[in-house]
C-alpha positions in Angstrom: 0.0 0.0 0.0 1.5 3.3 -1.1 -1.0 5.8 0.5 -3.6 5.1 3.2 -6.0 7.6 4.6 -8.0 6.6 7.7 -11.1 8.2 9.0 -10.2 11.7 7.9 -12.2 14.8 9.0 -11.1 18.2 7.7 -12.3 21.7 6.9 -11.7 25.4 7.4 -12.3 26.7 10.8 -15.8 25.8 11.9 -16.8 24.6 8.4 -16.3 20.9 8.1 -15.7 19.7 4.5 -14.5 16.1 4.7 -16.3 13.5 6.9 -14.8 10.2 8.0 -12.9 9.6 4.7 -10.9 6.5 4.1 -9.0 6.0 0.9 -6.2 3.7 -0.3 -3.8 3.9 -3.2 -1.7 0.9 -4.2 1.7 1.2 -5.8 1.5 1.4 -9.6 -2.1 2.5 -9.7 -3.9 5.4 -11.3 -6.7 6.2 -8.9 -9.5 8.5 -9.8 -11.1 10.8 -7.2 -14.3 12.2 -8.8 -17.3 14.3 -7.7 -19.0 17.5 -8.5 -17.7 20.9 -7.7 -17.6 21.5 -4.0 -17.5 17.8 -3.1 -14.2 18.2 -1.2 -11.7 16.9 -3.7 -9.2 19.8 -3.6 -9.6 20.0 0.2 -8.4 16.4 0.4 -5.4 17.2 -1.7 -4.5 20.0 0.6 -4.6 17.7 3.6 -2.5 15.0 1.9 0.1 17.7 0.8 0.3 19.1 4.4 -1.2 22.5 3.4 -4.3 21.9 5.7 -4.2 20.1 9.0 -7.0 17.6 9.5 -9.4 17.7 12.4 -9.2 13.9 12.9 -7.7 10.9 11.2 -4.4 9.7 9.9 -2.4 9.6 6.6 0.2 6.9 6.0 2.7 6.9 3.1 4.7 3.8 2.5 3.8 2.8 6.1 5.0 6.1 7.6 2.6 8.3 9.4 2.8 11.7 7.6 -0.3 13.3 9.2 1.6 16.0 11.0 4.5 16.5 8.6 5.0 20.0 7.1 4.4 20.2 3.4 8.1 20.5 2.5 8.8 17.1 4.2 5.8 15.5 2.5 7.3 16.6 -0.9 10.6 15.1 0.3 8.7 11.8 0.9 7.8 11.8 -2.8 4.2 13.2 -2.8 4.0 16.0 -5.4 0.9 18.0 -6.3 0.1 19.5 -9.7 -2.4 22.2 -8.6 -5.6 23.2 -10.2 -5.0 26.2 -12.4 -1.4 25.2 -13.0 0.1 27.9 -10.8 3.1 28.5 -12.9 5.5 31.5 -12.5 4.3 33.3 -15.7 7.3 35.7 -16.1 9.8 32.9 -15.7 10.9 30.7 -18.6 9.7 27.2 -19.0 13.0 25.8 -17.9 13.1 28.1 -14.8 9.7 26.8 -13.9 10.9 23.2 -14.2 13.9 23.8 -12.1 11.6 25.2 -9.4 10.1 21.7 -9.2 13.5 20.3 -8.2 14.1 22.7 -5.3 14.6 19.8 -2.9 17.2 18.0 -5.1 20.6 18.1 -3.4 22.8 17.2 -6.4 22.7 20.0 -9.0 24.7 17.8 -11.4 21.7 15.5 -11.7 19.4 18.2 -12.9 20.5 18.2 -16.5 19.7 14.5 -16.9 16.4 15.0 -15.2 15.5 17.9 -17.5 16.4 15.6 -20.5 14.0 13.0 -19.2 11.2 15.5 -18.8 11.9 17.0 -22.2 11.7 13.5 -23.7 8.2 13.2 -22.3 7.2 16.7 -23.3 9.2 17.5 -26.5 7.1 20.7 -27.0 8.5 22.1 -23.8 12.0 21.5 -25.0 11.2 23.7 -28.0 9.9 26.4 -25.6 12.4 26.0 -22.8 13.4 29.7 -23.1 9.9 31.1 -23.5 8.0 32.8 -20.7 5.6 30.2 -19.3 2.7 32.7 -19.2 2.9 33.2 -22.9 2.1 29.6 -23.8 -1.3 28.1 -24.5 -3.3 26.5 -21.8 -2.4 23.0 -22.8 1.3 23.8 -22.9 1.0 25.4 -19.5 -0.6 22.3 -18.2 2.2 20.2 -19.7 4.7 22.5 -17.9 2.9 22.1 -14.6 3.0 18.3 -14.8 6.6 18.4 -16.0 7.5 20.6 -13.0 5.9 18.0 -10.7 8.0 15.3 -12.3 11.2 17.2 -11.6 10.5 16.5 -7.9 10.9 12.8 -8.5 7.4 11.8 -7.2 6.5 8.4 -6.0 2.9 9.7 -6.0 1.7 12.5 -8.3 -1.5 14.3 -7.3 -3.1 16.0 -10.4 -5.9 18.4 -9.6 -8.5 19.1 -12.4 -6.1 18.5 -15.3 -8.7 18.9 -18.0 -10.2 22.2 -16.7 -10.7 24.7 -19.5 -8.8 22.7 -22.1 -10.0 21.4 -25.5 -10.8 17.7 -25.7 -7.9 17.0 -28.2 -5.5 18.6 -25.7 -6.9 16.6 -22.8 -6.5 13.3 -24.8 -2.8 14.1 -25.3 -2.3 14.9 -21.7 -4.1 11.7 -20.4 -1.9 9.6 -22.7 1.2 11.3 -21.1 -0.2 10.6 -17.6 -0.7 6.9 -18.5 2.8 6.8 -19.8 4.2 8.4 -16.6 2.3 5.7 -14.6 3.6 2.9 -16.8 7.1 4.1 -16.0 6.5 3.7 -12.2 4.8 6.8 -10.8 1.5 6.3 -9.1 -1.1 8.9 -9.8 -4.2 10.3 -8.0 -6.2 11.9 -10.7 -8.8 14.4 -9.3 -11.4 15.4 -11.8 -14.9 16.7 -12.3 -14.9 14.9 -15.6 -16.0 11.6 -14.3 -16.0 9.8 -17.7 -12.4 10.9 -18.4 -11.1 9.9 -14.9 -12.8 6.5 -14.7 -11.9 5.7 -18.3 -8.3 6.1 -17.6 -7.8 4.8 -14.1 -7.6 1.5 -12.3 -9.7 2.3 -9.2 -12.1 5.1 -8.4 -13.6 6.9 -5.4 -16.7 9.1 -5.7 -17.1 12.0 -3.2 -20.4 13.6 -2.5 -20.6 16.6 -0.1 -17.3 15.5 1.6 -18.3 11.9 2.2 -17.3 8.8 0.3 -20.3 7.9 -1.7 -18.9 5.0 -3.7 -15.7 3.2 -4.6 -14.6 0.3 -6.8 -12.7 -0.7 -9.9 -13.1 2.1 -12.4 -14.7 -0.2 -15.0 -17.3 -1.3 -12.6 -18.1 2.3 -11.5 -18.6 3.3 -15.1 -21.4 0.6 -15.4 -23.0 1.7 -12.1 -26.6 3.0 -12.7 -26.2 5.8 -10.2 -23.0 7.0 -11.8 -24.6 7.0 -15.2 -27.6 8.9 -14.0 -26.0 11.5 -11.9 -22.6 12.1 -13.5 -22.7 10.8 -17.0 -26.2 11.8 -18.0 -26.9 8.4 -19.6 
């Protein structure tokens, strides 16, 4: 088991958002976390990343209790988040943004080889390595955000709303890249409002509804569930 979340409650001040949430991610999986806007998906990512302390519950990563670790140490464990909205440094070049993702790397001599690996995955970024990140298209910026995450050498990559605001053909390219990243050994938690996209391209799925776990199971089985079809897919 790579990540295990047990009986998690979390929120903001007096406003509770997550209720008794338990989730597991096995090594090598793409796991989908789906639900409508406001279901609590991004709040869960903040808790996993150490940006929001939980009210109750525990989080284990590779058997280590990381519930109280600061975010920088969680990154050091190998949990990297690609945030919603990409959050690039727009005035910095593509390559400067990528290097920011490697801020915890201790050996600077390794960075050139890591950049080459990332550029092999995203050849378009190699072409634009000297371009200001904010001047690129939305799809290219999302590539840059994922690539920046990879520069941190993640064991688990948390991707928040990757498809938001992007054309379907761009999303198709990005999901192929995510599956390739997973095939090379990085586990992925794919957080999406697009339920069809997430479940079509994952091994296992969790469905959140108003901060509670409404359903879970192998992604193919969830896609055939009548409630999922009625509520989320409009079938």
